[in-house]
N, C-alpha and C positions, 0 to 999 in steps of 0.2 A: 505492498500499500503507500502511497506516495502522498501530500498532500498538503497546502499550506493554509495557515492562519494568522488575523491579526487580531487583536480587541483592544476599543478604543473609546474610553467614557470619560459625559463632559457631563460638570454640572450634575454629575449621579454619584453620590460618594459608597463608596467599593473598599472593602478592605484588602491589606494587597493579599491576607489568605483567598480569599477568595478569585481575586487575577489571578493568584497562582494555579488555584486548583483552574480554573478555566482555559488558561493557556498552557497547563500539563496533562491537562484530560486528554488532547488530541495527538499529542508532540513525543519527539525524542530528540528535540533542544525546544532551546526560549530563552529567550532575552526578556531580562527588567530592567527599567528605564532607572537605575542607578547610576550615581556618579564617580565614577565611571557605568557603563552598562553591563549586567552582569549577566553574562552567559552561560550557560548550561549547555551542553553535550551528550550525551550518550546515548550508543549501541544498545541491541535487543528492545526488550520488554520498555513500555513506558515506566513500569515501576523501577526502572534502572536509575531512569529521570529524579522520580519525585523523589528515589532515596535519596542520590548524591546530592538534589539540592537544599532537603531537610538537613544534611551532614555540616551543606556549608554556611546554613542559618544561625546554625549553632554555633561554625569559628567566629563567622563575621560581625555574629550578636543582633541578624535582623529582626526588627520587631515585626511580624506577622500581622498584628493586629493593626498596624498604623494603619489608617483610610485615605484616601485620593480624590477630589472630585475630577481629577484630569490625571491620563495617563494613557501611552499606547504600550503594546507591548505585540512581539510577534514569537512564532511557532511552528515546529515541523514534524512531519514524520515521513520517512525516506524510503522509497524503493530500492535498491543501490543499482547506479547507473556508470558511474562512476567513481571508480575506488572501491574497497571494499570496504566492509562493517564495519566502520570503529569511532571513537569518538571526534576524531578529529575531521572524520570525513564527513560528519551528520553536519547539520546547521542548527544553527543561523553559521553563514560562513563571512569575514570580516576582510575590514581592509590592512587592520596591523598592527599592529600588540594596543596600540590608543582604541581600538572598533569604533574608529570616527564613520565607518559607514558596517552595516549591517545587513544582509540580503538572507531572505528565506527565499525556495524557490525550487517551481516544480518545471519540469520538461530537461530537454537538452539543445545546450550550445552547442551549435557546428564547428562553428573557426574558433573555439576557445583554444587551441594549441598554439596558434597565429597570436591571438591576442595576449596571450600567456607570454608568448615571446618581444612582445612588444613589449612589456609589464618589465620586464626579465629587464629589458635595455636601459631603462626607466630607474633602478633600485629596487623595484620591488622583489619580495621574499614570497612565497610560498609554502603553503606547509603542509597541505592537503592536494590529495590525488583527481578531486575535485571538476567539472568542469564552473561551476559554480561560484569556487572564489575567483573568479576573474571579471567577477559584478561586482563585487564592493570595492576592490581596488581600481578599476577601472570607473567610477563614482570616486572618489577618492583621487584619482590624475584628475579626470575632467576639473571636479570641485576646484582641486589649485590650478589649474590651469585657466581656468574663468576670472577667480578673484584676480588671477592675474594680469586677466588682462584687462581688467575692469579699472589696472593703476588701483588693486585693492592693498595693503601696506602690512596685511592679516592681522590687524584687532579686530575687523567685523566679519564673523565667518557667515553671514548672509545674506551679505551680499547677494547673492546668485540665488533664485530662488530653488528650493529643491527641488521642485519641479523639471525646472529647468533641467539640472542634475541629472534627474531620471532620462530626462528622452534626449538627450542627449549623448548615455549611456544605450539609450536603444538602438541610434542609429548605429552603432556598432555592432550588436549582437545579432546571428543569424541561427537560424533552425527558431523550435516552439519552445514558448518558454507564458509563464506565468511568475511575477514576482511582487515581493512586498522589500519596501527601503526603509531601513529606521537610522536616524544617526542623532548624534547628541548634538550639532553645531545647529538640527532642527527642532528643540524639546518637543514633547506635543504633537509630529508632523510624523505623518505617513505616507508613502507613496505606493501605487503599485498601479501595477501595468500590465497588459496580457496582452501575449500574437499566437493564437495556436493551442494554447493549454488554458482549458479552463477559469473563472474566475466570476467570485457573486461576491455581491456587496449584503449584507442581511443590516436592516432600521430596525431599534427597538427608541420608540419618546416615551416617556411619561404624560399622563394622561391619553386624550381619541386622539389616534392619528387616523386621516382621513383616505378613505379608500385611493382616490385619486392624486395622492402627495405627488408630487415631482422634484428629484434631488438636486438639481440645480437651481432653479426657482425659490423652492420649501426652503427646504433644509441648510440653506444658507443667507435666506433672508435674515433681516431686519427681527422681526417679527418671534422668527423662532431659534434665533438666537443665544438667547439663554433660557433656553428650555434643555432639562435635562435627558442629554442623549445616550444610546448605546451604542459603538457602530462594530460590525464584527466581519472581514472582510476570509474569505473561505474558495480553498478550491472544490469542494463538496458541499452539497447539501445537506448534509448527515452533519455537516457540520454545527451548522447554523440553526434548522430547524429546532431544537429546543430550547433554545433562546428568544428566537423570530421567528417570524412565516413570512415579515414583508423584505423582499430583495430586488435585489437591481444586477438581471445578468450583465455582467462585461462585457462587450465587444472586443475584436480584435483590435486594437492598435489604439485601444481607449485606456490612459492615465485616470486615475484614483487622487486626489490628494484630501486628505482630512486636517484640518487646523481648525483647534480648537469645536466649535460646535458647528460650523463649518464643513460640510462637502460639495467639491468639486470635478465633475467632468469632465478632461481635456481631447478631443480627439488628434492623437498624434499624426506629423506631417511630415513623413522618411527626408525630405529634402534637407541634401547634410551642409546647402549652404545657408539654412538661419541659425541668428545666432540669437538668444535672449528675447525672442518673440514670442509674447500669451496667445495660446492656439485657441480656434477657437471651443467657445464648450460646447458642452451637449447638454440636451434637458431629452430628459426620457423619466415615465414615471416606475410608482414601483409594481411590483406585483405579490400575488400572494403566496407561499410556496403549498403544495397542493401533496403533503406526504404526511404521516406522522410520528410521532418520535419512535411510539414502538416496533416501528421500520426497521431501526438501526438498533435495536438494541437488544442482545441475543437472550436475553430470557433466562428460561431452566437448559439450553440449550447450550452443548459445549464450545462449539467452537462458528464462524459467522457463516462457515460454506456449509457446516451441518441445518443451520438459520436457513437456508435459500435452497436447500434440498428438503427442509419440512414446510417450509408454503409454499414448494412449483401447486401441488390441487389448489388453491385459492389463486395461487400466478396460471395459472390455466384460466381458470372459470371467468376472469378476467378479461383476456385476452380473447376471447372466447365472447366477449359480449361485443367487440370491435366490428364495424361494420368495413370490407373492403370495398371498395371499389377497384372495379373490371379493368383488364391493359390486355386489349386484342388488336392496337393499333399499332405492334412493331412487328419486325421482321425477326427482330434479338433482342432478347433479354439477360442485363448481364447484373450479374448478384457482384456486389464489392466489399469488399469486409476485411477484416484482421483478427486472426487468433482465435479466440471462443465463436466468431461473431460468422468470420471464415466459414470454419467447419457447420455452424447450423446449416446455414446457406448449402454446403455442399450435401452435408443429410438432405435438405427437400428439393434438389434441383430434379432428381429422376421422378418426381411426384409431377413436377411442374409440367415438364415436357411430356410428360404420358399425357394429362390430361385438359392439354392448351393448346398442344401441337408445334410450336411457335419454339425455335432453336434459344438453346441455353445456354450460355457458359458462362465461367469463375474465375475471379482475376481476384488477384493479392492486393490491395489497395497499393501497398510503397511498390509494388512489381510492375502496377499498369503506368506506375508516374514514372519510373526509371522508363520506361522502353514508351514510354508519349504512345502507347496502345488505341491504333480506330477509337471509336466511336463516333457515331452516324446521328442522323435527326432521326430518323426511320429507329433509334431502338431505346428502350426503356432501360435506364442504368439506376437498379435497387439496390440504396448503401443500407447494412446491415450494421448498424451499433449501440450494443448495451449504451454506451452514456450517449451518445451523439454526438462527443467532440474530439473522440478519436483524430489524431493530428492527419494522420498520410489519407485516411480513410474522406475528410472535410477539404483535402486536398484534392482528391478523386473526384470529391460534389465538383468544384470551381471546375473541373477541367473538363468533367461530365457536360456541366452546362451552358463551360463555354463552344461546345461542342455541336449545341442542339438540340443535345437528348433531353428527353422527356425523363427527371428524376424523382425518385419514392423511396424515402427512407422510413428502417423498422427500426426501430427505437426501444430499451426499458425506461429512457426518463423520465422521470418523474417533476415533471413543475419548473424544466430548466434544460440546459446545454449542459449537466454537469457530470465530470464522468467518478464512480467512487471506486476508488482502487482495494477495492478483493477482490477474490476469484469469484464469480456470478456463474451456476451450475444456472439458476431460473433463467440469466439472458437466453442460456444456449436452446433450453426445453421450449419457454415458450415462443423466440423465435421462427424453432420450428412451425411451431401451429402455427402462426399467422403465416408461416409463406405456405402451406400446406393448405391453409382456408385462400389465399392467394391462388394454389392452385385449381380449388375445388369453385371459384367466383370466373378465372380465365374457362372453365369446361363448361362453365353452367347451360350453353345452349347446346351442348352436345348428346346426341341420345345413346350415340355407341358405351358413350363412358358413363349412363346413367346407375349404372347396379355397383360398380367400381364410387362414384361417389358415393352411395348412399349408405355402402358401405365403409367407407373413409370417414362419412358426417355420423353416424352409430357409432365409430370407434371412439370416436369426439368427443362426443356426448359423453363419456362412460367415462373417457381419459381419467380424469383426475381422483378416480374410482380405482384404477388399476394405479394408477400413482402410489395411491395412498399402501397396496396393497405391497408393491413393493418397499417400501419404505418399511414394511415389516421384517427385513432380512438383514436389517437395522445391524442387529446383534453378530450377524453369520460374517455382517462384513467388515467389523472391529478384529475376529476373530482372525480373517485374512492378512489384515493391515496386521497386526503383529507378527503373521511369519513371512511377511515381505517387510518389516521394516528394515531389516542387517542387508536386503539383497543392498544393489548394485547398477542392474540393468532389468528390464525388464519389456516383452516384445506383446503387440499385442494386433493380433489380427483381425477384420473383418473385412466384406466382400458389400458393394451392392448400396444397400441404404446404410448401412451397418460400417463401414467402410469411413464415414465420418463419426460416427461413435470408438470407432480405434484413433482412429486421429487426438479426439477429445477427450478421451482416454490416456491418451501417453501428454496431452498438452498438460493437462491438472497435474498430473502425476510430476510431469518436471516442476509444476507453479510450486505446489503446497508441500512436497517430501522434498526434490531436490533431486531425486533419483532421475539418470538414462531411461528416459523410455522414448522406444517407436511407437508408430501406430503405420501399420503394414496395409495394404491390398493383399488380401489372400493370395487372391489369381497370379501376384509376382514374388508368391515363398520361394518357388525353386532359379529365382532372378539372385542369389545372394541372402537372402536374410537365412534358406535353410544350410549353410553353412556352420550360422553361427549356434546354430539349436545342439545342447546337451543336458546331459540330467544335471545340470547347476545352473538355468538358465528359467525363469519362471515366464510360463507364457499365458495371455489372454486368447483365446478362440473366440469371437463373437457369432453364435452360430443360430440365432433366433431362425424360424419357421418362416422362409420367404424362398423363389424359386432357386435359389443359389441353394440351399441346404444339403442337396448330395456333396455339392463340391465342397461346402464347407466341413462334411462329415468324412471325405478325403483328404481332406491337409490336416483333420484331426489325426488320422490316420498314420501319415508321413513324418507326424511330430513326435506322436507316440514312438515310430520306430527306431528318430532319433535319441528318445527317454529323456524329449521334453520336459517341464516339470510341468504341466496344463491346467491350467482353470477353465472351464468352460462356461460360457454364457448362454442358454439356451430357455426354449421355447416351455415350460410348465408341459409334461406327458412325456418330452422327445428323452431326455436322459439315460432312455432306454440304448434309442435309437444312437446316436452321439457317441455313448462311451459305454459299452456295453461286458465290460470287464471294471467296471467303476474304478479304474485305477488315476482315473481325470479326480479332481476337484469340482465338484456340476453348481453351478449356481443360477438354478430357475425364473423366468420371467413370466409374469402375463403372457397371454397370446395379446397381436391389437393386427389390425392391419400395417403389412411390412414398412408403407412411407411414414407410420405412428411409429415402430417399433426402437429408434433415439431416441424416444423422450423419455 
């Protein structure tokens, strides 16, 4: 999981203990605005950060009961992209020993090596292996240069507006990012910006708040200036919803400036020739997040992924209430996605082709962009994204729109374009259900497929109860996980609809257990994978009821000949056929139509 968070209160009295709990509840690194700023960073669980803070609080005799009417703090949780997990690679990253500029950042700076080389030439020293560290150091460099350009003698550190520094930094950054900046040069100010990564502003104000409130004209007006307010910045709606539902989605190339009780939103101009010019402000209203706090809490369930699995019946029921419009004017349908969303589309492609009669292709978003694959006006491009903010998928969307294609989105997003940094099993199943329903809509005028469509619709109706039946295997799955926890590698074979399931299974094993796993189409078993099989290698074979069932039974026999340690997932009642000698570990799942079996 990866996310940034900031809290700003104005004329709203809060004890330091409350502020600490608010920031540390979501982070593995945080900054408290002491003179000098106090930076805490830890690897591992959030509890490690909390423990280190309270230890340090005793050492420096920090008064946790002290109240603040105005405060600004930032925090971060990190999924490592540059640098191994360690306190020094955690955020906030700083400009140097004096912590003149501090930054939390979500995304990847693609040109950070070039920026780092430049900053090294100017005497900056780097401690971490992260791409983020170039940002605060670049901010310090820009701050010093701009003040020098203005003829500053160094006595006034606030000659250059904080927003100007951040915008000049943005001009140098390449890649997708959302970041929040803090500096003791600008007490109680926060500046945030985004390009290609999600960012939300949450607003909480004492007293009644109009539903049509405008961030720029209302929150910055004289009438609102003295009112107690609390602001939240986050890359994830889950970090905000328990504090306020009133939010503003920050758009690409927008800059948020918080100072005292005012909030200003600016539109960033990438023209590098502009210096110290105030950009045009942005006026836009808040909207209400339509989600519940319970959605982001584990409750009595042990892990967030397990929570997602147990929510699938309700998720599927909600998905089936939606109405999908038919798309028949296309000569081709392209499904475009990344990771789990790609696998979900891959699982449902056969039924879309079968019922619609339209040619369907799959594209990994990043690969489509790299090779600039052809997209035409007669195409329908369907973008599958759990968050609605996947950077490569968004860029592919712009590419498809520029080529005139009809663009359709399938996303799990609740209320905003926010990426949740957990492993979403619900995304996979719900997206498959939506795509299957799209296939039904596309083929609803065909008499030849009527019987098949009716069978699929019957099983869709009963699918939530089937998923509940699968959840009864929870104890068996924990026993199986215990047997596999010390393994180094795992192969997963599937074919037909279940090839995508094999891919998704391998992806989740890699993401969650950090074990090497590979999803393989069973028809390619003899072309390389079979050479890896021996008595030490655990292998999962997905062999549920489908047209290719006999072929999968043959695959199982060949793997048994190589003495592979087999785990066979089959339809209820097929165990004897798939493994007559019962030398395989069997997992039986309810029978449904083949196109729904991946769910």
